[in-house]
C-alpha positions as CSV (number, residue, x, y, z in Angstrom):
1,M,0.0,0.0,0.0
2,P,1.5,3.4,-1.0
3,E,2.5,5.7,1.9
4,H,1.2,9.2,2.2
5,G,2.3,12.1,4.3
6,P,5.6,13.8,5.0
7,S,7.8,10.7,5.1
8,A,6.6,9.6,1.6
9,A,7.4,13.0,0.1
10,R,11.1,12.8,1.3
11,R,11.8,9.4,-0.3
12,P,13.7,9.7,-3.6
13,R,12.0,8.5,-6.7
14,R,13.2,5.3,-8.3
15,G,14.7,5.4,-11.8
16,R,16.1,8.2,-13.8
17,P,15.6,11.7,-12.5
18,R,13.1,13.9,-14.2
19,I,14.7,16.5,-16.5
20,H,11.6,17.8,-18.2
21,Q,9.5,20.6,-16.7
22,E,6.5,20.1,-19.0
23,P,4.4,17.1,-20.1
24,W,6.0,14.8,-22.6
25,L,5.4,11.8,-24.9
26,K,7.9,9.2,-25.9
27,V,8.0,9.0,-29.7
28,S,10.0,6.7,-32.0
29,V,11.3,8.3,-35.2
30,V,13.3,6.6,-38.0
31,L,16.4,8.5,-38.9
32,F,18.8,7.8,-41.7
33,T,22.3,6.5,-40.8
34,R,23.8,9.8,-42.0
35,Q,21.5,11.8,-39.8
36,V,22.4,9.7,-36.7
37,R,26.1,10.1,-37.5
38,A,25.7,13.8,-37.9
39,L,24.0,14.0,-34.5
40,D,26.7,11.9,-32.9
41,R,29.4,14.2,-34.4
42,L,27.6,17.3,-33.1
43,T,27.2,15.8,-29.5
44,R,30.9,14.8,-29.5
45,S,32.1,18.2,-30.7
46,T,30.0,19.9,-28.0
47,R,31.5,17.7,-25.4
48,R,35.0,18.3,-26.6
49,A,34.5,22.0,-26.7
50,G,34.0,21.9,-23.0
51,G,30.3,22.3,-23.1
52,K,27.6,20.1,-21.5
53,A,27.4,16.6,-22.9
54,M,24.2,16.8,-25.0
55,T,22.2,13.8,-26.1
56,R,20.7,13.2,-29.5
57,A,17.3,13.8,-28.0
58,E,18.3,17.2,-26.6
59,V,19.6,18.3,-30.0
60,I,16.5,17.1,-31.8
61,R,14.2,18.8,-29.2
62,A,16.1,22.0,-29.6
63,L,15.9,21.9,-33.4
64,V,12.1,21.2,-33.3
65,D,11.5,24.0,-30.8
66,A,13.6,26.5,-32.8
67,L,11.7,25.5,-36.0
68,I,8.3,25.9,-34.2
69,S,9.2,29.3,-32.8
70,S,10.9,30.5,-36.1
71,G,7.7,31.6,-37.7
72,L,8.6,29.8,-40.9
73,R,5.6,28.8,-43.0
74,L,6.2,25.0,-43.0
75,D,2.7,24.1,-44.2
76,E,3.5,25.3,-47.7
77,Y,5.8,22.3,-48.5
78,A,4.4,19.0,-49.6
79,S,7.5,16.9,-49.3
80,E,10.4,16.2,-46.9
81,S,12.9,17.2,-49.6
82,A,11.2,20.5,-50.3
83,L,10.8,21.4,-46.6
84,G,14.5,20.5,-46.0
85,D,15.7,22.6,-48.9
86,Y,13.6,25.6,-47.7
87,V,14.8,25.4,-44.1
88,A,18.4,25.0,-45.2
89,H,18.0,28.0,-47.5
90,R,16.6,30.1,-44.7
91,L,19.5,29.1,-42.5
92,G,21.9,30.3,-45.2
93,V,23.2,26.9,-46.1
94,Y,21.2,26.1,-49.2
95,R,22.1,22.7,-50.6
96,S,19.6,20.9,-52.8
97,R,19.1,17.2,-52.4
98,R,20.4,16.7,-56.0
99,S,23.7,18.4,-55.1
100,R,24.0,16.2,-52.0
101,E,23.2,13.1,-54.0
102,R,25.8,14.0,-56.6
103,R,28.5,14.5,-53.9
104,T,27.6,11.2,-52.3
105,S,27.7,9.3,-55.7
106,R,31.1,10.9,-56.5
107,R,32.5,9.7,-53.2
108,R,31.2,6.2,-53.8
109,S,32.7,6.0,-57.3
110,S,36.1,7.2,-56.1
């Protein structure tokens, strides 16, 4: 039977400590190998630079929050590719999917 009262409130919770201050849902998302490798490189470089060790999930949440608060009109794009090109262009790093594919195919043929 669960205990109530002052002694129950002082007992530490079991499991991982809560780090989120708002309600959350656990979601599974499929990422491409290149995306996971890029996230890993980013988290490693942040750690090496003396910053806080960030997780993949923290990076993804930060990117989603930034995209949501950016005011960009994301509903105008019908495909992942078009949306990605638009966001990259707005960030000043425009690279079309075709140019990425050409660079990748050149590396494979070398």
